N, C-alpha and C positions, 0 to 999 in steps of 0.2 A: 682155757682161756687166761692168757697172760695178763696179769697186772703192771702196768707200767708205772713205776714210782718216781720216776724223773721225765716230767715232758715240761720244757719251756716254752712258751707263745710269746711272740712279739708284733705289738701292734705299736708303731711309733706316732700315729692320730690321736693313741689315744693317753700314752705313758711316754714319757724319758728316760731313755739310756744312755747316759754319757759314754759307758765304754764301748758302744758299738762304732764310736770314731775311726777305733783305732782296730777292728777287726772286719775290713772290707768282704771279706768268703759269708760275713754272718750278720752284715749291715742290712738285712732289708727287713720286711715283713715276715712271720713266718703264722700261718694261721691255724686256728681249732679245723677248719675244713681241711686245710693240705693235708697236715697230721691223721685227721682221724680217716679219712680216704687209704691209706697207707697202713694206719695201724689195724683196722678192721679186715686187712684183708693181710696181714700177717696172724691174725689171731691174737691182736690183745683188746681186752674185754670193759678195761676199766685201767684208771689214769689218775695218775697223781699231780696235779701242775708242781713245778717247784721255780720259786722265785727267780728271778731277773736283775738281779742287781739293778733296779731302778732308781734312776731321785728319789733321794732319801724323802724327799715331798710329794711320792707317788705311792707310797708301799703301802698305805690303807686302799687309792685308786686301783691298784694291782688287784689285789683281793679281791676288791669286787667287780672286778672287772671279767675275771675270771670265775669267778661265780655268777656271773650274769650268764654266761656260756657251758655253766654246768645246769641250767633251768630249763634250757631248750631241750625239745620232747629226744632221747636216742641219745643226748650226749653220752659220751663215756667216762667224762669228768668226775672224780668222787671226792674230790678233797684239794686243799692246796698247803705246802709247806710255805710261809708266810715269810718273808723278808722281816729281819729285828736289830733294832741297834743295842745291842745289849750293854754296851761300853757309856750310856745314854742315862740319868738319873730318871728320864721317864719311860723307862722298860716297863716297870711293876704296873703301869696305869693302861698302858700296850697290851700289855697278858690280859689284865680282867677286860680289856675291850673283845681282845681276841676269844677268851675263854668263851663270852655270848654266842660266836659263832661257830656253830658246829662245823662247819666249811671246815674251818681252818684245823689243819690235822696235828702242825708242828711246826719248824720256824728253820732257818737258816741263816747264817750270817759270810758274805765272802770276805774272808780276808787278804786275797792276793794284794802282794804289796806292802800291806801294815806291820809293824815290827812285831815281834815276838812277845812283848811286851802288852798287846794289845786282849789277848785271849788270855794271859796268866793276871792279871790287874784283878785287883778284889774285886771291884766292882762288877767286872764281868761276870767273878766265876759266882757270886752273891747272885746275879739277875737269873743268871742261868739253874742255876741250883734253888729257885721259885717254879721251875716248873716241875720239881717232883710232889707226886701224886695227883699232877693236871691231866696225864693220857697223854701230854701232847709229846713230844718229839723235837729233836737239833739233829738237824744235820753237819755234819765236820768237813767241813772242806778245806785240806792243808796239802801245801807238795808233797808228793811221798819221802822228802827227807828231814820234811819238817813235823813227820806225826807223832815226836815227843811231847807237843804241843797238843795235840788231839789227845795221849794218852791224860796229860794233867789234867786236861778238861775232865775228861771222865772219871779220873779220880776225885776229880773237888764236887760233883754232883754224884755221886753214887746212885743212886733213886732216880735219875733221868736216863730215858733210854735214847741214847746216841745213833746215830745212823754214817758211814763213815762212808765218803761219798768215790764215786768210782777208781774203786779197788785200792782208795789212799794215792791214785795218782803218781803209781811207778811209773819211770823213763825207761820206756820198752826199747829205746836206742841204749843204754846204758850195760842192760843185761843184769843180770848176779852181781858185779860191783855195785850196784847201786846199793845207799841203805835201806832203801826200803825193805827189802827181801826180810832183816833183820828186825825195822822198826814194825810192819804189817804183823810180824808174830808175838812180839811186846803188844801190841794193841787189843791183837785177840784174846789176851790172858783178860781183857775185863769182863766180865758178863754182861754189865749195862750198854753193851756197843754190837750194833750189828753193822756187815759189811755190803755196802750195796754193790753189784756189778753189771757196772755202768761205765760208760763214757771212754771206755780205754782204747778202742779205734781213732779216737781222735787224735791220740795222744802218740799215734807212730804215723809209719808211709803208708799212706792210704793207697797206694799203689801195690803196697811191697805185704802187708799182715794177710799169715794166712792162721787156720786155727790150729795148726800147730806150733807159730810162731807166741798166739794169745797161751795154749795151755798151760805152760808153765807156772804162768800168772793166776789162773784161775783152782790153778793145783795149790799153789801156797796162800792163795787166801779159805780155801776150803778148810785144807790143815788146821790153818790157824783159828775157823771161826764155826767151822764146823756146820751142816746140813739145816742146822735152828737157826743158826741167825745168821743169814743170806736173804737178800732181797733183790730183783731184778729191774734195771733202768734203761730208757734208752737212750739217755740225753740228747732227745732231738729239739733242736736241730743241728747241736755238734755234730752228733755223730754224722752227719752228712760230710764234713773233712773226712771221715775215714770210709767213705761209701756209701752211707744214707743205713735207713730203718731199716728194712729189706734185709741187707747182707749181715746184720748186725744180728736181728732178730734166726737169721739161716746159721750165722755162727754158734751162737748161743745155742742149738739145737742139734751143731754139729758136736761141741765142746760136752755136753751132754752125754752123749751116744755112749751106752754101757751103763750109765747110772740106771740106780732103781728109780720106777717110777714114784715111789712115795717121796723121795729125796729130790726129785726133777720139781714134784709139785709142791714141796716146801719151798724151794729156791723162785721157781716162777710165780707163783701167785698165792700158796696157802699161806708163807709167813706175812706176808704183805696183810693179806684181810687180818690175819691174827692181832698185830702190832697197832694197825691204824684202825682197827674193827668197821672193813669195809664190809 
């Protein structure tokens, strides 16, 4: 069974999502029930919820909302990657609050549109370093041409387990001319970073991607990180922009054709179960 390490749930009656106003294709509720029906058909047996960049005042409410869904009988949810604000002085107290909640498995801060200095500030790095020894992970979400910021953060906290989202967000349309080809390989030299095979079909032509068009990007990530440092994620419902959950799962299996079962198992479930102790 597959472990999906990157599910987004959206309930506009419960939480506020300011960014949705600019994303009409996603601006509706995306419920657990809608996802779970598809996931069970695709062989997904366990799920981590990924924070959805809610309004800052709703961060803790989002975690509580998802934890409530996880308590329902038969739920696939096993934990949450919670939102955070490492650039703020209150992070230390927030971290201690989250450590008391076993459902929280890690953190992420969306930095799209933020200046490079945000993740490079002394306070941001010191707060991320607080994760050392906690067993909590930190997801890296940077544009493919700014993975130097991801590398700098990983170097500043060598005892933290970092997770690179969405292959490192390459520009599939730019091909091998994009800086991602070199920067993802450089990031792969950091032993405290794993890469998440997720989201890539949303960054290309939804009508035009094929297994062959995706294969060079998977090959580059495998070459850079190795099978021991790869996990899988759906990025649902964002993956719907590239065709949906079922096509992405099918595409993943096709990409892994000929890969030994041991290595397939690491990517699809084993590494995630080890990293997040599922």
